[in-house]
C-alpha positions as CSV (number, residue, x, y, z in Angstrom):
1,M,0.0,-0.1,0.2
2,K,1.5,3.6,-0.7
3,Y,1.2,7.3,-0.2
4,Y,2.4,9.4,-1.6
5,E,2.6,13.6,-1.0
6,K,4.5,16.9,-2.3
7,G,6.6,18.8,0.1
8,L,6.7,23.0,0.2
9,N,9.0,22.8,-3.1
10,S,7.9,20.9,-6.1
11,L,10.7,22.1,-7.8
12,M,12.8,19.6,-5.0
13,D,13.9,16.6,-6.5
14,K,14.9,15.3,-3.7
15,A,12.5,12.9,-1.7
16,L,12.3,11.1,1.5
17,F,11.5,7.1,1.8
18,M,9.8,4.9,3.9
19,I,9.0,1.3,3.5
20,T,7.7,-1.5,5.8
21,I,7.1,-5.2,5.8
22,G,5.2,-7.6,7.8
23,P,3.0,-8.9,9.6
24,V,5.8,-8.7,12.2
25,Q,4.9,-9.6,15.6
26,S,2.1,-11.9,15.0
27,F,4.1,-13.9,11.9
28,I,7.1,-15.2,14.8
29,A,4.9,-15.6,17.7
30,E,3.4,-18.0,15.7
31,A,5.6,-21.0,16.6
32,R,4.9,-24.3,18.3
33,K,8.7,-25.1,18.2
34,L,11.9,-22.5,19.4
35,K,12.9,-23.0,15.8
36,D,9.6,-22.2,14.7
37,L,9.9,-18.7,16.4
38,Y,13.6,-18.1,14.9
39,A,12.7,-19.5,11.7
40,G,9.6,-16.4,11.5
41,S,12.1,-13.7,12.2
42,Y,15.1,-14.6,10.5
43,L,12.9,-15.3,7.4
44,L,11.7,-11.3,7.5
45,S,15.4,-10.0,8.6
46,Y,16.3,-11.7,5.5
47,I,14.5,-10.4,3.1
48,I,14.4,-7.0,4.5
49,K,18.5,-7.4,4.5
50,N,18.1,-8.6,1.0
51,M,15.9,-5.4,0.0
52,V,18.7,-3.2,1.5
53,V,21.6,-4.7,-0.1
54,N,20.1,-4.5,-3.8
55,I,19.5,-1.2,-3.4
56,K,22.2,0.0,-5.4
57,E,23.2,3.9,-4.8
58,P,25.0,4.6,-8.1
59,D,22.1,2.5,-10.4
60,W,18.9,3.6,-8.5
61,N,20.1,7.1,-7.2
62,V,19.2,6.6,-3.6
63,E,21.0,6.8,-0.2
64,V,20.2,4.4,2.1
65,V,19.7,6.3,5.6
66,F,19.1,3.1,8.1
67,P,19.4,0.4,8.8
68,D,23.0,-0.7,8.2
69,R,23.5,-3.2,5.9
70,E,26.1,-5.0,8.0
71,L,23.1,-5.4,10.8
72,E,22.9,-8.9,11.4
73,S,19.1,-9.1,12.7
74,M,17.2,-6.2,10.4
75,P,14.2,-3.7,11.7
76,N,11.5,-3.9,9.9
77,R,11.8,-0.3,8.4
78,I,13.8,1.2,5.6
79,V,14.2,4.8,5.1
80,C,16.6,6.1,2.2
81,I,16.5,9.6,0.1
82,L,15.4,9.5,-3.4
83,N,17.0,11.9,-5.7
84,Y,14.7,11.9,-8.9
85,N,12.7,14.7,-10.4
86,H,10.0,13.1,-11.1
87,R,7.1,11.3,-9.2
88,E,6.6,8.5,-11.8
89,E,10.8,7.7,-11.0
90,K,10.2,7.1,-7.1
91,E,7.1,5.4,-7.5
92,K,9.2,3.0,-10.0
93,F,11.6,2.7,-7.8
94,A,9.0,1.6,-4.8
95,E,7.4,-1.1,-6.6
96,S,10.8,-2.5,-8.1
97,L,11.4,-2.5,-4.2
98,S,8.3,-4.5,-3.3
99,Q,9.2,-6.7,-6.1
100,K,12.4,-7.6,-4.9
101,A,10.9,-8.4,-1.0
102,R,7.9,-10.2,-2.9
103,M,10.4,-12.4,-5.2
104,C,12.6,-13.0,-2.6
105,F,9.9,-14.8,-0.4
106,K,8.9,-16.5,-3.6
107,D,12.1,-17.7,-4.4
108,I,12.6,-19.2,-0.7
109,T,9.2,-21.0,-1.0
110,E,9.8,-22.6,-4.1
111,K,13.2,-23.9,-3.4
112,I,10.9,-26.1,-0.4
113,K,8.7,-27.0,-2.5
114,V,11.1,-28.4,-5.0
115,K,13.3,-29.8,-2.0
116,H,9.3,-32.1,-1.1
117,G,8.9,-32.4,-3.8
118,F,4.8,-31.3,-4.2
119,Q,3.1,-28.5,-6.3
120,S,-0.2,-26.9,-5.1
121,E,-1.9,-23.5,-6.5
122,F,-3.5,-23.2,-2.7
123,F,0.2,-23.3,-1.6
124,D,1.3,-20.6,-4.0
125,E,-2.3,-18.5,-3.5
126,E,-1.6,-18.3,0.4
127,I,2.2,-17.7,-0.3
128,N,1.2,-14.5,-3.2
129,R,-1.3,-13.0,-0.5
130,F,1.0,-13.4,2.7
131,L,3.6,-10.2,2.6
132,E,2.2,-6.9,3.3
133,I,4.3,-4.1,2.2
134,H,3.5,-0.3,2.6
135,W,5.7,2.5,1.6
136,C,5.4,6.5,1.6
137,Y,7.5,9.4,0.6
138,R,7.3,13.0,0.9
139,D,9.4,15.9,-1.2
140,L,12.3,16.7,0.9
141,D,12.2,20.0,2.6
142,S,14.4,19.4,5.9
143,Y,15.2,16.0,6.8
144,E,13.8,16.3,10.7
145,T,10.1,17.6,9.8
146,T,9.6,15.3,7.1
147,Y,10.8,12.7,8.9
148,R,8.8,13.3,11.2
149,K,5.7,13.9,8.2
150,L,6.2,10.3,7.4
151,V,6.0,8.3,10.0
152,R,2.3,10.0,10.5
153,D,1.4,9.3,7.0
154,L,2.8,5.5,6.9
155,Q,0.7,5.2,10.0
156,E,-2.2,6.6,8.4
157,V,-1.3,3.8,5.3
158,K,-1.3,0.5,7.7
159,R,-4.5,1.9,9.0
160,I,-6.1,1.4,5.2
161,R,-6.4,-2.7,5.7
162,R,-6.8,-4.5,2.8
163,F,-9.3,-7.9,2.8
164,D,-9.0,-10.3,-0.6
165,Y,-12.2,-12.3,-1.0
166,V,-10.6,-16.0,-1.2
167,E,-12.7,-18.5,-1.2
168,H,-11.7,-21.6,0.4
169,P,-13.4,-25.3,0.6
170,S,-14.3,-25.5,4.6
171,G,-11.5,-27.6,6.7
172,R,-9.2,-27.5,9.4
173,T,-7.2,-24.3,10.0
174,C,-3.6,-24.5,10.9
175,S,-2.5,-25.7,13.8
176,I,0.0,-23.1,14.0
177,S,-1.2,-20.2,13.3
178,G,-4.9,-20.9,13.8
179,G,-6.4,-18.7,11.2
180,R,-5.1,-20.0,8.1
181,R,-6.4,-23.1,6.2
182,A,-4.6,-26.4,7.2
183,L,-2.6,-27.7,3.5
184,F,-0.3,-30.2,4.8
185,A,-1.2,-33.6,7.4
186,L,0.7,-36.9,8.5
187,R,-3.1,-38.3,7.9
188,D,-6.0,-37.7,5.9
189,S,-8.8,-36.9,7.6
190,R,-12.5,-35.5,6.5
191,D,-12.0,-32.4,8.0
192,L,-8.7,-31.5,6.0
193,M,-9.3,-29.5,3.2
194,K,-10.3,-31.2,-0.2
195,H,-6.8,-29.9,-2.1
196,R,-4.8,-30.7,1.1
197,I,-1.3,-32.6,0.9
198,I,-1.1,-36.1,2.9
199,L,2.6,-36.7,4.0
200,D,4.7,-39.6,4.6
201,P,4.6,-40.5,8.1
202,G,7.7,-42.1,8.3
203,T,9.9,-39.1,6.8
204,Y,7.9,-36.2,9.1
205,R,6.7,-38.0,12.2
206,S,9.5,-36.3,13.9
207,Q,9.4,-32.4,12.2
208,L,5.4,-32.3,12.0
209,S,3.0,-33.6,14.5
210,E,0.1,-30.8,13.4
211,S,-1.4,-29.4,10.4
212,L,0.0,-26.8,8.9
213,S,-0.7,-24.0,5.8
214,A,1.6,-23.1,3.8
215,V,3.3,-20.2,5.8
216,S,4.2,-22.3,8.7
217,F,4.7,-25.1,6.4
218,V,7.4,-22.9,5.1
219,K,8.8,-21.5,8.6
220,R,8.8,-25.3,10.0
221,F,11.0,-26.4,7.0
222,L,13.0,-22.9,6.1
223,Q,16.4,-24.8,6.7
224,D,15.7,-26.6,3.3
225,A,16.1,-23.0,1.7
226,G,19.5,-23.5,2.0
227,I,19.7,-20.0,3.0
228,E,23.1,-19.0,4.2
229,N,23.5,-18.7,8.1
230,F,20.5,-20.3,8.7
231,N,20.8,-21.9,11.8
232,S,19.2,-25.6,11.2
233,S,20.1,-26.8,14.3
234,F,18.4,-24.1,16.5
235,P,17.6,-25.7,20.4
236,S,14.3,-26.7,21.5
237,V,13.1,-25.6,25.0
238,V,14.3,-28.7,26.7
239,N,17.9,-27.5,25.5
240,I,17.7,-24.4,26.8
241,A,16.5,-25.7,29.9
242,L,19.3,-28.2,30.7
243,G,22.1,-26.7,29.0
244,N,23.6,-25.7,32.1
245,R,23.5,-28.1,34.1
246,L,24.5,-30.7,31.6
247,N,27.6,-28.1,30.3
248,R,30.2,-29.3,32.2
249,L,29.5,-33.0,31.0
250,L,29.4,-32.1,27.3
251,N,32.7,-30.3,27.6
252,G,30.1,-27.3,26.2
253,A,29.0,-29.3,23.6
254,R,24.9,-28.7,22.9
255,L,22.9,-31.9,23.0
256,S,20.5,-31.8,19.7
257,A,17.0,-31.3,20.2
258,G,15.9,-35.0,19.7
259,N,18.5,-36.1,22.6
260,A,17.4,-33.0,24.5
261,S,14.1,-33.9,24.3
262,G,14.5,-37.6,25.1
263,L,17.1,-36.9,27.7
264,Y,13.9,-35.2,29.6
265,Y,11.4,-38.0,28.4
266,Y,13.3,-40.9,29.9
267,M,14.1,-39.3,33.4
268,N,10.9,-38.7,34.2
269,N,8.9,-41.9,32.3
270,G,12.4,-44.3,32.4
271,E,11.5,-44.9,29.1
272,F,11.9,-43.7,25.5
273,N,9.1,-41.6,23.5
274,P,7.9,-44.0,20.9
275,E,7.2,-41.5,18.5
276,E,10.9,-39.8,18.6
277,E,13.2,-42.7,18.6
278,N,14.4,-42.2,15.1
279,D,16.2,-39.1,16.1
280,Q,17.4,-40.6,19.8
281,D,21.0,-42.4,20.6
282,K,18.9,-44.2,23.1
283,D,22.8,-45.4,24.4
284,F,24.0,-42.1,24.7
285,I,20.9,-41.0,27.0
286,K,21.3,-43.9,28.8
287,E,25.0,-43.0,29.9
288,L,24.2,-39.2,30.1
289,V,21.6,-40.4,32.8
290,K,24.0,-42.6,35.0
291,C,26.3,-39.6,35.1
292,I,24.0,-37.2,36.2
293,G,22.6,-39.4,38.9
294,E,26.1,-40.5,39.8
295,Q,27.1,-36.6,40.1
296,K,23.9,-35.6,41.4
297,I,23.1,-32.9,39.3
298,S,19.7,-31.1,39.8
299,V,18.0,-30.4,36.3
300,T,15.2,-27.8,36.1
301,S,12.2,-28.2,34.0
302,Y,11.9,-24.3,33.5
303,Y,13.8,-21.7,31.0
304,A,13.4,-17.7,30.9
305,V,12.5,-15.6,27.8
306,I,14.3,-12.3,27.5
307,K,12.4,-9.6,25.5
308,F,13.4,-5.9,25.5
309,D,12.9,-3.0,23.5
310,G,14.6,0.4,23.9
311,D,12.9,3.1,25.7
312,S,11.3,6.2,23.9
313,M,13.0,5.3,20.9
314,G,10.3,6.3,18.8
315,K,11.0,10.3,20.5
316,L,14.6,9.6,20.0
317,Y,14.3,9.3,16.2
318,T,12.6,12.7,16.4
319,A,14.3,16.2,16.8
320,A,12.3,16.4,20.3
321,A,15.1,14.6,21.5
322,L,17.9,16.3,19.7
323,I,20.7,19.4,20.6
324,D,20.5,20.5,17.1
325,S,17.5,19.3,14.7
326,E,19.0,19.6,11.5
327,Q,21.4,17.0,12.6
328,T,18.2,14.4,12.8
329,Q,19.7,12.7,9.0
330,E,23.3,12.3,10.1
331,F,21.7,10.9,14.0
332,H,19.7,8.3,12.2
333,T,22.7,6.8,10.2
334,Y,25.0,7.1,13.6
335,L,22.4,5.6,16.0
336,S,21.5,3.2,13.1
337,K,26.1,2.1,13.4
338,S,26.2,2.2,17.1
339,L,23.0,-0.1,17.8
340,M,24.4,-2.4,15.1
341,K,27.9,-2.3,17.4
342,Y,25.6,-3.5,20.5
343,A,24.2,-6.3,18.6
344,G,27.0,-7.3,17.8
345,I,28.7,-7.2,21.5
346,V,25.6,-9.2,22.1
347,R,25.5,-12.3,20.1
348,Q,29.4,-12.0,21.3
349,S,28.4,-11.8,24.7
350,M,26.2,-14.8,24.9
351,R,27.4,-18.2,25.7
352,P,25.8,-21.7,24.3
353,E,25.1,-23.1,27.7
354,E,23.5,-20.0,28.8
355,G,21.3,-20.2,26.1
356,V,20.0,-18.5,22.7
357,I,19.5,-15.4,21.0
358,V,16.0,-15.4,18.4
359,Y,16.8,-11.6,17.2
360,T,19.0,-8.5,18.1
361,G,18.3,-5.3,16.0
362,G,20.2,-3.0,18.4
363,E,16.9,-1.6,19.7
364,D,15.1,-5.0,20.7
365,F,16.2,-8.1,21.4
366,L,14.7,-11.9,22.0
367,G,16.5,-14.6,23.4
368,F,15.9,-18.0,25.4
369,V,18.5,-18.4,28.6
370,C,18.5,-21.4,31.5
371,L,17.4,-20.4,34.9
372,D,21.2,-20.3,36.2
373,A,22.2,-17.5,33.2
374,L,18.6,-15.0,34.0
375,F,20.5,-12.3,35.7
376,P,23.8,-12.6,34.5
377,V,22.5,-12.2,30.7
378,L,20.3,-9.8,31.7
379,K,22.7,-6.8,33.7
380,R,25.1,-7.5,31.0
381,L,22.5,-6.3,28.1
382,R,21.3,-3.5,30.6
383,N,24.9,-2.4,31.0
384,A,26.1,-2.9,27.7
385,F,22.8,-0.9,26.1
386,G,23.3,2.2,28.5
387,E,26.8,2.3,27.5
388,I,25.9,2.7,23.5
389,K,27.7,5.9,22.0
390,T,25.2,8.1,20.7
391,G,27.8,10.9,20.3
392,D,26.8,15.0,21.3
393,F,23.5,14.4,19.2
394,I,21.5,14.1,21.7
395,K,20.4,15.7,25.0
396,D,20.2,12.8,27.2
397,H,23.5,10.5,27.1
398,G,21.7,7.8,28.3
399,L,19.8,5.0,26.8
400,S,17.9,2.8,28.4
401,F,15.3,-0.3,27.6
402,S,12.3,-2.2,29.5
403,A,12.7,-5.6,29.8
404,G,10.0,-8.7,30.0
405,I,11.0,-11.8,31.5
406,T,8.8,-15.0,31.8
407,I,10.0,-18.1,33.3
408,A,7.8,-21.2,32.0
409,H,7.8,-25.0,32.2
410,I,8.9,-26.1,29.4
411,H,5.4,-28.4,28.2
412,E,3.9,-25.0,28.7
413,P,2.5,-23.6,24.9
414,L,5.4,-21.7,23.0
415,S,2.2,-19.4,21.7
416,D,1.4,-18.6,25.3
417,V,4.9,-17.9,27.2
418,M,5.1,-15.4,24.1
419,S,1.9,-14.2,24.8
420,E,2.9,-13.3,28.8
421,V,6.2,-12.3,27.9
422,N,4.8,-9.3,25.8
423,K,2.3,-8.8,28.2
424,A,5.3,-8.5,31.0
425,E,7.6,-6.0,28.4
426,H,4.7,-3.7,28.7
427,F,3.7,-4.3,32.5
428,A,7.4,-3.1,33.0
429,K,7.3,-0.1,30.4
430,D,4.0,1.2,32.3
431,I,6.1,1.4,35.7
432,D,6.4,5.1,35.3
433,E,7.4,7.8,32.3
434,N,11.4,7.3,33.1
435,K,10.8,3.3,32.2
436,D,14.3,1.3,32.6
437,A,12.4,-1.4,34.2
438,F,12.8,-5.0,34.0
439,A,8.9,-7.5,34.8
440,I,9.0,-11.1,35.8
441,S,6.3,-12.9,34.8
442,L,6.2,-16.2,36.7
443,M,4.2,-19.1,34.4
444,V,3.4,-22.0,37.3
445,R,1.9,-24.7,36.5
446,G,-1.7,-25.1,36.8
447,N,-2.6,-21.5,35.0
448,Q,-1.4,-19.1,37.9
449,T,1.0,-16.1,37.0
450,V,2.9,-14.2,39.1
451,R,3.9,-11.0,37.9
452,A,6.3,-8.4,39.3
453,R,8.3,-5.6,38.0
454,L,11.2,-3.3,39.5
455,K,13.2,-0.5,37.9
456,F,16.6,-1.4,36.8
457,G,18.3,0.9,39.4
458,E,21.7,2.5,38.6
459,K,24.3,0.0,37.7
460,C,21.3,-2.5,38.2
461,E,21.2,-2.7,41.7
462,N,17.8,-4.3,42.0
463,L,19.0,-7.1,39.8
464,E,21.5,-7.4,42.5
465,L,19.3,-7.0,45.6
466,L,17.3,-10.1,44.0
467,N,20.4,-11.8,43.7
468,V,21.2,-10.9,47.3
469,I,17.8,-12.4,49.4
470,I,18.1,-15.9,46.6
471,F,21.8,-15.9,47.4
472,Y,20.5,-15.9,51.4
473,L,17.6,-18.5,51.0
474,R,20.0,-20.7,48.9
475,K,22.7,-20.7,52.0
476,K,20.1,-21.4,54.4
477,K,21.3,-17.3,56.3
478,I,17.5,-17.7,56.4
479,S,14.6,-20.2,56.5
480,H,12.0,-20.6,53.9
481,S,9.7,-20.6,56.6
482,F,10.2,-16.7,57.7
483,V,9.4,-15.8,54.0
484,Y,6.3,-18.1,53.7
485,K,5.1,-16.5,57.2
486,L,6.0,-13.0,56.1
487,M,4.2,-13.5,52.8
488,E,0.9,-14.7,55.0
489,A,1.6,-11.7,57.4
490,I,0.7,-9.5,54.5
491,K,-2.0,-11.2,53.3
492,Y,-3.7,-10.9,56.4
493,L,-2.9,-7.1,57.0
494,E,-4.3,-6.7,53.3
495,A,-7.3,-8.5,54.2
496,E,-7.7,-6.6,57.6
497,K,-8.2,-3.3,55.2
498,V,-5.0,-2.3,56.2
499,T,-2.8,0.6,53.8
500,G,-0.3,3.2,53.2
501,Y,1.8,4.2,56.2
502,I,0.5,2.0,58.4
503,L,0.7,-1.2,56.4
504,Q,4.4,-0.3,55.5
505,K,5.0,0.0,59.2
506,M,3.6,-3.1,60.2
507,I,5.4,-5.3,57.5
508,Y,8.5,-3.5,59.0
509,L,7.4,-4.9,62.7
510,E,6.2,-8.2,61.2
511,T,9.8,-8.9,59.5
512,I,12.0,-7.9,62.0
513,R,9.8,-10.4,64.8
514,L,9.4,-13.1,61.9
515,L,13.5,-12.6,61.6
516,S,14.7,-12.9,65.4
517,S,12.2,-16.0,65.6
518,S,13.1,-17.6,62.3
519,E,15.9,-20.2,62.2
520,T,18.5,-18.1,60.6
521,D,22.5,-18.0,60.3
522,P,23.4,-17.8,64.0
523,L,26.5,-15.8,63.3
524,A,25.0,-13.2,61.2
525,D,23.8,-9.8,61.7
526,E,19.9,-10.2,61.7
527,N,20.1,-5.9,60.5
528,E,21.6,-7.3,57.4
529,Y,19.0,-9.5,56.3
530,W,16.1,-7.1,56.8
531,K,17.8,-4.3,55.5
532,S,17.0,-6.4,52.1
533,F,13.4,-7.3,52.6
534,D,13.0,-3.6,53.7
535,D,14.9,-2.0,50.6
536,L,12.5,-4.4,48.2
537,Q,9.4,-3.7,50.1
538,S,10.1,-0.1,49.9
539,K,10.4,0.2,45.9
540,Q,7.1,-1.5,45.3
541,R,3.8,0.5,44.8
542,D,1.5,-2.0,46.5
543,A,2.2,-5.1,49.3
544,D,1.1,-7.4,46.4
545,G,3.8,-6.9,44.2
546,Y,6.5,-7.0,47.7
547,I,4.5,-10.7,47.4
548,Q,5.1,-11.1,44.3
549,W,8.8,-10.6,44.5
550,L,9.4,-13.1,47.3
551,S,6.9,-15.8,45.0
552,I,9.7,-15.7,42.6
553,C,12.4,-15.1,44.8
554,T,11.7,-18.5,46.4
555,F,11.3,-20.3,42.8
556,L,14.5,-19.1,41.8
557,E,16.2,-20.1,44.8
558,R,14.4,-23.9,44.2
559,E,14.9,-24.0,40.1
560,A,18.2,-22.1,39.6
561,E,21.6,-22.5,40.4
């Protein structure tokens, strides 16, 4: 979809151009396996990168402002300056670039079709309709003014929804997207659409247990397109959860997805999953289970998802944040390169036993980590982001982000986990107008979710505060019974409608009373413990937030090392 408006000077031959592709969030989040999530993110980034690389400045007379060509995970937006005199030339460029995006996607899907040996008009139809491409341009007056108007124009363009009527036979919907028609399945069924493609169970059983649409099939088998640098051995959530605990046994190697799943199943059931036997090394798994028992290695079934977005980045891209509004274009280019460097630092710092990065575009991030690495990784991410160089362009030199973290069981549906991490991120950003916070959602099995938030604090001091409380619990310096009794006391006070300063004072007194009567380390100073708990309580808006953090700390003491 397109939009065009003339600037103030009709003789001006330059124009500012912006193009986006989508869908983004919904497409990435449609996943039942971690590799689906990664494939969706990688595919969109690959298409955008292909577009940027194919913009030949000398040939097309175009200057790319951002993103930087070297960025590994691309944002879904390109901004460039068109040096054309006529409207027809500008629109020809826009249509040509849009076509390159569609052809890139089409080429990927054709390679997958050839690899799997099928032809289907319904497959082609869904692929051809899938990408949402929006673009607009304005004749360039001042860069800052034109950019601000262009952002507004693009938002208006996106509000115009295109609806194509497509008559499909009735039938089952895709197990992943829930909206598109299922085209692929392992077995025939009456509720599948008439022109379905039945796959060989002997070949696909370990990879495909659902009914998939054309787009979901492309995500699941993206490795068959032969895309350079695509990680075809992307780990499973089981692998993430087990990673750090098994690292010393495996000498730094990572379990295959099949062996990780097989290990977890065997440890819990004493036998192998018959549906995944072909992907497992049974002798290796049995030996590994024996070593785990001999070395008394505890294994957790939980992992963490970290998702963040830079705070107030939209404002940062406008002149409002700049010392000199005339430097907006230079700042956009400079910031793009700075974010690219940050993304590189993040990728280099993430160790395989800690977790895996789904995407990092500089100003945003999505990664899966084991519980043992949650706080160290989060602290590294936040501290490095605060050190991003912004030169002498902006008034406030400090950049910050707000992060959502979700801790989930490996059997929790991935779509629910991703929905919860998005909620946690928004919850963190809503803490106050300055943001710079993190929120943790703990998805306890049994449809219970505990959610709490904190500001990062200077040099991530509040992460350290939580670490101290977890350390006290782990080293038995304070007992679990103290925490549970404190939580019960707070709930009782709330039930009695005690609020405000009186509630805060009573919690303070109850904390001291329980500490003096609990089984704490006899050599330690009770004031040291009280200060940590009082500090945590003082940073909460209400007693409920305090209770949530106590629940999260006791959980992490039990599950993390």
